[in-house]
N, C-alpha and C positions, 0 to 999 in steps of 0.2 A: 555574526556577519557584518557588524559595524553599520547596521541600519535597523530601522524599526520593521518587524515582520508583522504584516496584517494576519489576523486570525479571526475567522467568523465563528461566533460562539452563540449557542442557544442554551440558556440556563435550564438546569433541571426544573421541572414542573413544581415540585414540592420541596425544594431544597435539599435534595439528595446529594451524596458526596461522590457518586460515580460518574465517569465520563467515558464517552466513545469518541476517540480520535478517528477521523475519516480522511485518509490520504488519497491524493489525486493520482492521475496518470502522467505519462511522459510529457504530454503537451499541456501541462498545467499552465495557466495563465496568471499574470499579476493583477487581474481584475476581480476574480472571484473563484472560490473553490467550486469544482465542477459538480460536487454532491448537492449544491443548491442551485445549480444552473442546468445541467443536463438531466438530472432527476431531482426530486424535491424531498431530500432526506430530512430537512427541517420540519416539513409538514408531517411526515410520517412519525417522527419522534416527538412532535410537539406535545402530545398529551402525557408523555412519559417522564419519570422521575430520573432523567439522566441528561447530563450536559454534553451537548454536541460540540466538539473542538475540530474546526476545519481550517487548517493552515492554508494560506494563499500564496501561490508562487512555487518555485523549486522545479521549473522546467528541466526535465532530463537528469535531475539530480540523484534519483533513487534514494532521496532523503538520507544521504550519507555525508560524512565529513571529508571534503576533498582535500588533496594535497597541493592544489594549485588553481589558478583562475579557470573557471569553467568553460570559457570561450576564448577565441583568438583576439578578442577585443582588447587592445592594450591601452585604450584610453579610459575605459570604464570596466576594469577587471572586477570580476565577482568570484570569491572563493567560497564555495558552499561549505556551510557548517550545520546542516540540518540535524544530524543526530544529536550534536550538542544542544541546538535549540530546543528539540522536542523532548529530550530526556533530562536536560540540566537547567535550562532557563524557563521553559514554559511552565512546568509544574508548580513552581513557586508562585507564579503569577495567578495560575488557576486556583490554587489554594487560598491565596489572600483575597481574591476578588470574587470567586464563584463557589468557594467551599469544597472544591474537588480534592478528595484525598490523593495523596501521591502514590498510594498502593492499590488504588480501586479503579483501574482503568481498563477499557477494552480498546483494541486497535484494529482497524479494518481498512483495506485499500484495494483499489483495482489495478491491474496491470502492474506498472512500476510500484504503485502504492501497495499492492498486494505483496510484492517481493519484500518491500521495506517492512510491512506489518509483521511478517514472520521473523525477519532478521532482528528488528528492534525488540520484539517481544522475547526472543531467545537471548539476546544480550542483556536485556533489562527486565527479568522476571519479577523483580520487586516492584516494578511500575505497572506492568501489564498482566491482568489475570486471564485475558482472553485475546486471541488473534484470529482474524478472518482474511483469507486471501481470495479475492475474486479474479480469476484469470491472471494470477501473478506468475513470474518466472522463478521457480523455486530451486533451480539448479543452475546457477549462473557461472560456475567454473567448469561446467561440462564442455568437452572439446568443441569448438565452433561457437559456443555461446558468447565468448568475449568479442569475436568478430560481428556476431549478430548485434550485440549491444553497441559496438563502435559505429555500425552503420545507422542504427536507430538514432543514436545521439547526434550524429552529423546531420541526419535528416530532419531532426527536431529544431535545428537552428545553429548548426555549427558547433556543437558541444564536444569537447575534447575529452575522450575517455582516458587518455594518458594522464590528465590532470586529476582524474578521480582516484586513481591508486599511485601515481608517480611512476610505477612500473608494473608490468604484468606479473612480476614475481613478488610483489609487496604482499606480506601476510595479510594486509587489510583486505585484499581481493578475495581471499578465501574466508576470512572472518565475516565478511559482509554477504556471503552466499548463504541462503536460508538452508541449503543442504548441510551446512557445517554448524548450524545452530539448533539442531534438533534436541540435544541434551538439555538445553535451558528451558525447554518447553514441557518438561515432565509434569509440572503442576499447573499447566496452562490449559484452558479449554481452546482447542484448535478446530477451525473449520476451513477447508480448502475446497475450491471449485474450479472447474474449467470445462467448457463445453467441447463438443466434437469439432467445431469449425464448419460443420455441414449447415448451409443456410436453412433456416426454418421459416414457418409461415410469417412470422414477424419481421423477418429480414427483407421481404420482397420489395419494400419501398426504398431500400438503400441503392445507390448507384453501383453499377458493375465494378468500376475501378476501386471504390471503397470497399466493396464486398470482397475483392481479390486479396486486399491487404488484410481484412479482418479474418479471413479464412487462414492465411498463413500465420498470423500472430496468434490466433487462438490454438492452432495446431501445435505451435511451439510451446505455448503455455500448458497445453494438456500433457505433452510429453514430459515436460520438466516436473509438473505437478505429480503425475503418476510415479516418476522416479523418487520424488520426495516422500510420497506416501509409503512406498515400498521400504525405504530405509527407515522411516519413522516407526513403522509396524515391526521391523526387524529389531529395533531398539527397545521395543516394548511400549511405545505410545499407541494410543487408540484415537487418532484424529477422525472427525467426521468429514467425509469426502462426498462431493456431488458432482457428477459428470453427466449433464444434460445431453440427450441424443442429438439435438440440434442447437445451433447457436454460434454466433461469431464473436469477434473481439469488438464489441460495441456497447453502447449504453443501453440497448434493449436487454442484453444479457446481464449487464452489471445491475441495472435497476431491478431486474427479477431477483437477483441474488440478495439485494438489499431488503427487499420485501420478505424473501423466504427466510431470512436469518433474523428478522426483527424480533420475533418472540424469544428466540434463543439467546439474543443479546440481553433482553430484559430479564430472562429467567436467571442466567448466569450472574448478571450484575445486580440482581435483586432490585430492579429499577422500574417496576410497573407504576 
């Protein structure tokens, strides 16, 4: 992307060569990865023999390689190339400086990051042995989903979805849909989750206007995740799916999933 990309890294406790990539949501900031800001993934994994890899930035990018400038800013245009960075540039740096093996990685994300985690793991199975989606959108070429994404990208800061694919008919649009990357996950440990969108006891402190958005977003995530699961099982995969009875699209839900999957990540990655 013709600039230095910040990445927050916590080294494995005992020099292990496994890594867990943690991807952010739609409103990722350039200040910090939300996995160490909104919840403390670093503290949770600090005793363990796995390197945490937490890229900073990428607002509304879906961690894809874009075809054009992400916003309408003609003075400081930014063309996202996140897939290239995460799968071609960053692995060598991690190997040289932290001893992370290029073929011994887990990848997890929430919302936008969950979409990307499943897509990137399916496209790069030699890099990722495990993929986890927490409230991701796993069927993005579903009728209406493109319009939903367009509105979300504009709301996140005027990001132009037309620049993501160049055209709604571009094959890249379908290649970067998790729904079309299932075949690449046959040898991957897959965990998917989405709550019901029904407010739970923990959600009572959240303002009503934020709750309304969280209910709608989680409902869309649940629908697309269930569709993805149905297709995956029809194709012979056996992903683990978790659908809590209550929970909205918020960090209460995402943090719960981080804790819930902690032992699973360590078991699969042999990183205790």
